[in-house]
DRENVOZA-288691 format. One record per residue (C-alpha): residue number from 1; residue in one letter; chain; x, y, z. Coordinates in Angstrom, 3 decimals. Example, Ala and Ser with C-alpha at 12.3 -4.5 7.8 and 13.67 -1.06 7.14 Angstrom:
+-----+------+------+----------+----------+----------+
: pos : code : unit :        u :        v :        w :
+-----+------+------+----------+----------+----------+
:   1 :    A :    A :   12.300 :   -4.500 :    7.800 :
:   2 :    S :    A :   13.670 :   -1.060 :    7.140 :
+-----+------+------+----------+----------+----------+
END
This chain:
+-----+------+------+----------+----------+----------+
: pos : code : unit :        u :        v :        w :
+-----+------+------+----------+----------+----------+
:   1 :    M :    A :  -59.037 :   14.550 :  -17.979 :
:   2 :    V :    A :  -55.578 :   13.073 :  -17.443 :
:   3 :    V :    A :  -53.975 :   13.695 :  -14.051 :
:   4 :    A :    A :  -50.462 :   13.269 :  -12.654 :
:   5 :    P :    A :  -49.844 :   10.673 :   -9.892 :
:   6 :    S :    A :  -50.976 :   11.592 :   -6.369 :
:   7 :    F :    A :  -47.428 :   12.407 :   -5.221 :
:   8 :    F :    A :  -47.524 :   15.231 :   -7.794 :
:   9 :    G :    A :  -50.840 :   16.427 :   -6.398 :
:  10 :    N :    A :  -53.071 :   14.904 :   -9.116 :
:  11 :    V :    A :  -52.323 :   17.975 :  -11.256 :
:  12 :    E :    A :  -54.269 :   18.015 :  -14.520 :
:  13 :    L :    A :  -52.052 :   17.133 :  -17.489 :
:  14 :    G :    A :  -54.632 :   17.745 :  -20.204 :
:  15 :    S :    A :  -57.021 :   15.501 :  -22.083 :
:  16 :    I :    A :  -56.705 :   12.749 :  -24.693 :
:  17 :    P :    A :  -59.554 :   12.051 :  -27.148 :
:  18 :    A :    A :  -60.768 :    8.434 :  -27.214 :
:  19 :    E :    A :  -63.978 :    6.699 :  -28.307 :
:  20 :    E :    A :  -63.886 :    4.448 :  -25.245 :
:  21 :    P :    A :  -62.170 :    5.292 :  -21.925 :
:  22 :    E :    A :  -60.462 :    1.878 :  -21.909 :
:  23 :    Q :    A :  -58.566 :    2.876 :  -25.066 :
:  24 :    L :    A :  -56.588 :    5.348 :  -22.955 :
:  25 :    I :    A :  -54.903 :    2.611 :  -20.895 :
:  26 :    G :    A :  -51.219 :    2.477 :  -21.782 :
:  27 :    R :    A :  -51.154 :    5.877 :  -23.507 :
:  28 :    V :    A :  -48.181 :    8.090 :  -22.601 :
:  29 :    V :    A :  -48.651 :   11.778 :  -21.822 :
:  30 :    E :    A :  -45.788 :   14.296 :  -21.926 :
:  31 :    A :    A :  -45.565 :   17.412 :  -19.746 :
:  32 :    T :    A :  -42.839 :   19.548 :  -18.232 :
:  33 :    L :    A :  -42.104 :   19.671 :  -14.528 :
:  34 :    Y :    A :  -43.014 :   23.370 :  -14.788 :
:  35 :    D :    A :  -46.570 :   22.320 :  -15.798 :
:  36 :    I :    A :  -46.796 :   20.458 :  -12.489 :
:  37 :    T :    A :  -44.946 :   22.742 :  -10.062 :
:  38 :    S :    A :  -45.528 :   26.160 :  -11.734 :
:  39 :    D :    A :  -41.849 :   26.832 :  -10.972 :
:  40 :    F :    A :  -40.250 :   28.242 :  -14.141 :
:  41 :    S :    A :  -36.834 :   26.880 :  -13.155 :
:  42 :    H :    A :  -38.294 :   23.412 :  -13.910 :
:  43 :    H :    A :  -39.195 :   24.202 :  -17.547 :
:  44 :    Y :    A :  -36.292 :   22.147 :  -18.982 :
:  45 :    L :    A :  -37.415 :   18.836 :  -17.461 :
:  46 :    K :    A :  -39.714 :   16.751 :  -19.667 :
:  47 :    M :    A :  -41.918 :   14.292 :  -17.775 :
:  48 :    F :    A :  -43.661 :   11.190 :  -19.127 :
:  49 :    F :    A :  -46.725 :    9.593 :  -17.521 :
:  50 :    Q :    A :  -48.560 :    6.448 :  -18.591 :
:  51 :    V :    A :  -52.321 :    6.079 :  -18.143 :
:  52 :    N :    A :  -52.910 :    3.018 :  -15.958 :
:  53 :    E :    A :  -56.413 :    3.487 :  -14.493 :
:  54 :    I :    A :  -59.729 :    5.079 :  -15.480 :
:  55 :    D :    A :  -61.903 :    6.500 :  -12.701 :
:  56 :    G :    A :  -65.059 :    7.978 :  -14.196 :
:  57 :    K :    A :  -63.887 :   10.811 :  -16.440 :
:  58 :    T :    A :  -60.444 :   10.906 :  -14.843 :
:  59 :    A :    A :  -57.479 :    9.028 :  -16.297 :
:  60 :    K :    A :  -54.914 :    8.290 :  -13.584 :
:  61 :    T :    A :  -51.273 :    7.875 :  -14.475 :
:  62 :    L :    A :  -48.042 :    6.203 :  -13.440 :
:  63 :    F :    A :  -44.633 :    7.878 :  -13.670 :
:  64 :    K :    A :  -42.941 :    6.515 :  -16.810 :
:  65 :    G :    A :  -39.745 :    8.561 :  -16.985 :
:  66 :    H :    A :  -38.192 :   11.966 :  -17.527 :
:  67 :    E :    A :  -35.401 :   13.648 :  -19.459 :
:  68 :    Y :    A :  -33.642 :   16.979 :  -19.858 :
:  69 :    S :    A :  -34.700 :   18.949 :  -22.931 :
:  70 :    R :    A :  -32.125 :   18.798 :  -25.740 :
:  71 :    D :    A :  -31.529 :   22.561 :  -25.598 :
:  72 :    Y :    A :  -30.845 :   22.474 :  -21.867 :
:  73 :    L :    A :  -28.507 :   19.483 :  -22.179 :
:  74 :    R :    A :  -26.629 :   21.243 :  -24.983 :
:  75 :    S :    A :  -26.297 :   24.407 :  -22.893 :
:  76 :    L :    A :  -24.509 :   22.496 :  -20.128 :
:  77 :    V :    A :  -21.618 :   21.250 :  -22.254 :
:  78 :    R :    A :  -18.505 :   23.420 :  -22.331 :
:  79 :    R :    A :  -15.119 :   23.066 :  -24.009 :
:  80 :    R :    A :  -12.119 :   21.964 :  -21.961 :
:  81 :    T :    A :  -14.319 :   20.340 :  -19.327 :
:  82 :    T :    A :  -15.167 :   16.737 :  -18.504 :
:  83 :    K :    A :  -18.630 :   15.161 :  -18.564 :
:  84 :    V :    A :  -18.867 :   12.145 :  -16.265 :
:  85 :    D :    A :  -21.800 :    9.854 :  -17.135 :
:  86 :    S :    A :  -23.219 :    6.819 :  -15.392 :
:  87 :    L :    A :  -26.097 :    4.571 :  -16.471 :
:  88 :    I :    A :  -27.616 :    2.819 :  -13.455 :
:  89 :    N :    A :  -30.267 :    0.116 :  -13.111 :
:  90 :    L :    A :  -31.980 :    0.161 :   -9.730 :
:  91 :    K :    A :  -34.877 :   -1.238 :   -7.764 :
:  92 :    T :    A :  -36.813 :    0.937 :   -5.316 :
:  93 :    K :    A :  -37.815 :   -0.142 :   -1.836 :
:  94 :    D :    A :  -41.311 :   -1.052 :   -3.096 :
:  95 :    G :    A :  -40.051 :   -3.101 :   -6.058 :
:  96 :    Y :    A :  -40.113 :   -0.756 :   -9.057 :
:  97 :    K :    A :  -37.238 :   -1.084 :  -11.520 :
:  98 :    L :    A :  -35.783 :    1.999 :  -13.176 :
:  99 :    R :    A :  -32.859 :    2.853 :  -15.417 :
: 100 :    I :    A :  -31.404 :    6.307 :  -14.864 :
: 101 :    A :    A :  -28.642 :    8.362 :  -16.474 :
: 102 :    V :    A :  -26.617 :   10.626 :  -14.200 :
: 103 :    S :    A :  -24.218 :   13.311 :  -15.430 :
: 104 :    A :    A :  -21.649 :   15.463 :  -13.667 :
: 105 :    L :    A :  -20.023 :   18.368 :  -15.517 :
: 106 :    T :    A :  -16.745 :   19.734 :  -14.246 :
: 107 :    L :    A :  -15.285 :   23.245 :  -14.367 :
: 108 :    S :    A :  -12.118 :   21.991 :  -16.078 :
: 109 :    R :    A :  -10.683 :   18.769 :  -17.451 :
: 110 :    I :    A :  -10.073 :   16.092 :  -14.827 :
: 111 :    K :    A :   -8.109 :   12.851 :  -14.626 :
: 112 :    T :    A :   -9.571 :    9.441 :  -15.449 :
: 113 :    S :    A :   -8.957 :    8.404 :  -11.832 :
: 114 :    Q :    A :  -11.137 :   11.312 :  -10.645 :
: 115 :    E :    A :  -13.866 :   10.315 :  -13.104 :
: 116 :    K :    A :  -13.897 :    6.816 :  -11.635 :
: 117 :    V :    A :  -14.255 :    8.144 :   -8.067 :
: 118 :    I :    A :  -17.129 :   10.453 :   -9.069 :
: 119 :    R :    A :  -18.865 :    7.583 :  -10.866 :
: 120 :    K :    A :  -18.544 :    5.418 :   -7.731 :
: 121 :    I :    A :  -20.119 :    8.203 :   -5.660 :
: 122 :    M :    A :  -23.004 :    8.396 :   -8.163 :
: 123 :    D :    A :  -23.634 :    4.659 :   -8.076 :
: 124 :    A :    A :  -23.401 :    4.372 :   -4.277 :
: 125 :    T :    A :  -25.686 :    7.367 :   -3.633 :
: 126 :    I :    A :  -28.314 :    6.218 :   -6.146 :
: 127 :    H :    A :  -28.485 :    2.655 :   -4.805 :
: 128 :    E :    A :  -28.571 :    3.863 :   -1.203 :
: 129 :    K :    A :  -31.542 :    6.113 :   -2.053 :
: 130 :    A :    A :  -33.321 :    3.391 :   -4.038 :
: 131 :    N :    A :  -33.008 :    0.907 :   -1.169 :
: 132 :    A :    A :  -34.484 :    3.414 :    1.298 :
: 133 :    L :    A :  -37.236 :    5.083 :   -0.773 :
: 134 :    S :    A :  -40.493 :    4.055 :   -2.442 :
: 135 :    L :    A :  -41.014 :    4.928 :   -6.132 :
: 136 :    D :    A :  -43.026 :    8.025 :   -5.198 :
: 137 :    Q :    A :  -40.330 :    9.287 :   -2.836 :
: 138 :    F :    A :  -37.478 :    8.420 :   -5.199 :
: 139 :    V :    A :  -39.073 :   10.175 :   -8.185 :
: 140 :    Q :    A :  -39.732 :   13.321 :   -6.154 :
: 141 :    E :    A :  -36.136 :   13.473 :   -4.891 :
: 142 :    M :    A :  -34.857 :   12.689 :   -8.390 :
: 143 :    V :    A :  -36.754 :   15.311 :  -10.415 :
: 144 :    L :    A :  -36.624 :   18.018 :   -7.734 :
: 145 :    G :    A :  -32.834 :   17.718 :   -7.500 :
: 146 :    K :    A :  -32.377 :   16.306 :   -3.985 :
: 147 :    I :    A :  -30.455 :   13.205 :   -5.133 :
: 148 :    A :    A :  -28.282 :   15.238 :   -7.514 :
: 149 :    S :    A :  -27.526 :   17.661 :   -4.671 :
: 150 :    D :    A :  -26.403 :   14.786 :   -2.425 :
: 151 :    I :    A :  -24.096 :   13.515 :   -5.202 :
: 152 :    Y :    A :  -22.745 :   17.025 :   -5.836 :
: 153 :    N :    A :  -21.903 :   17.605 :   -2.174 :
: 154 :    Q :    A :  -19.755 :   14.470 :   -2.089 :
: 155 :    A :    A :  -18.273 :   14.644 :   -5.585 :
: 156 :    K :    A :  -17.173 :   18.290 :   -5.311 :
: 157 :    E :    A :  -14.489 :   17.090 :   -2.885 :
: 158 :    V :    A :  -12.983 :   15.083 :   -5.780 :
: 159 :    A :    A :  -13.070 :   17.836 :   -8.425 :
: 160 :    P :    A :  -14.687 :   21.278 :   -8.932 :
: 161 :    L :    A :  -18.135 :   20.743 :  -10.468 :
: 162 :    R :    A :  -20.485 :   23.002 :  -12.406 :
: 163 :    H :    A :  -23.538 :   20.752 :  -12.582 :
: 164 :    V :    A :  -24.767 :   17.370 :  -11.390 :
: 165 :    G :    A :  -28.111 :   16.029 :  -12.513 :
: 166 :    I :    A :  -30.163 :   12.953 :  -13.296 :
: 167 :    R :    A :  -30.753 :   13.798 :  -16.938 :
: 168 :    K :    A :  -32.928 :   10.848 :  -17.863 :
: 169 :    S :    A :  -34.938 :    8.058 :  -16.276 :
: 170 :    K :    A :  -37.143 :    5.256 :  -17.490 :
: 171 :    L :    A :  -39.458 :    2.927 :  -15.587 :
: 172 :    L :    A :  -38.626 :   -0.630 :  -16.652 :
: 173 :    A :    A :  -40.939 :   -2.769 :  -14.506 :
: 174 :    Q :    A :  -43.393 :   -2.485 :  -11.666 :
: 175 :    P :    A :  -44.296 :   -5.052 :   -9.004 :
: 176 :    Q :    A :  -47.401 :   -7.043 :   -9.899 :
: 177 :    M :    A :  -49.930 :   -7.258 :   -7.109 :
: 178 :    P :    A :  -50.594 :  -10.935 :   -6.242 :
: 179 :    T :    A :  -54.065 :  -12.355 :   -5.646 :
: 180 :    T :    A :  -54.871 :  -13.513 :   -2.107 :
: 181 :    K :    A :  -54.117 :  -17.142 :   -2.985 :
: 182 :    Q :    A :  -50.886 :  -16.246 :   -4.782 :
: 183 :    A :    A :  -49.729 :  -14.093 :   -1.902 :
: 184 :    A :    A :  -49.754 :  -17.064 :    0.419 :
: 185 :    A :    A :  -47.912 :  -19.323 :   -2.011 :
: 186 :    T :    A :  -45.486 :  -17.367 :   -4.175 :
: 187 :    P :    A :  -43.835 :  -13.962 :   -4.368 :
: 188 :    A :    A :  -45.358 :  -11.523 :   -6.845 :
: 189 :    P :    A :  -43.800 :  -11.556 :  -10.329 :
: 190 :    E :    A :  -42.718 :   -8.313 :  -11.909 :
: 191 :    A :    A :  -44.891 :   -6.765 :  -14.591 :
: 192 :    P :    A :  -42.991 :   -5.057 :  -17.398 :
: 193 :    V :    A :  -44.275 :   -1.586 :  -18.155 :
: 194 :    E :    A :  -46.213 :   -1.500 :  -21.396 :
: 195 :    E :    A :  -44.004 :   -0.034 :  -24.105 :
: 196 :    E :    A :  -44.997 :    2.581 :  -26.640 :
: 197 :    A :    A :  -42.729 :    4.093 :  -29.257 :
: 198 :    E :    A :  -39.653 :    5.319 :  -27.432 :
: 199 :    A :    A :  -40.558 :    8.749 :  -26.119 :
: 200 :    T :    A :  -37.111 :    9.675 :  -24.889 :
: 201 :    A :    A :  -34.054 :   10.222 :  -26.968 :
+-----+------+------+----------+----------+----------+
END
């Protein structure tokens, strides 16, 4: 049985066949946020979790990333409007590195100068959140729309907006726990997340 991380309530994500439990380490499982929250409004958000620990018959996972479904992303785009995108690399308070893609869609076409201001608001809000929150907290606020809401509330003063969202994220590296001897001598190096075939588009 594969389960979501504890901050998603250890919800069961399904099962993966394997001859030996250890073969599951590193495998990526896909689900929707709806599968986790049972809230149908979350059906468009695809979630990716990577198995990182085996506990008896339970495979525990680490958040690997998320993305909007293609159909949902397509439904957001309208003619004679502007889509403001920003790709941001960040580091959470507890040392996890992520790359996220933020998008704001306007009600009508806007000036390049307005785009730049909205992009600055995106970058500042994201980094402020990352500096203050652990990975667990950041991911929850990201996929449940809290961070996008904070960006929207500021950016709507620059131009009328129809949608703001973090449409994609990817975990790039996690902090490596040092041994007792290492802890006294050197800071912990970062461990890159094991890569599988690119799951997100």
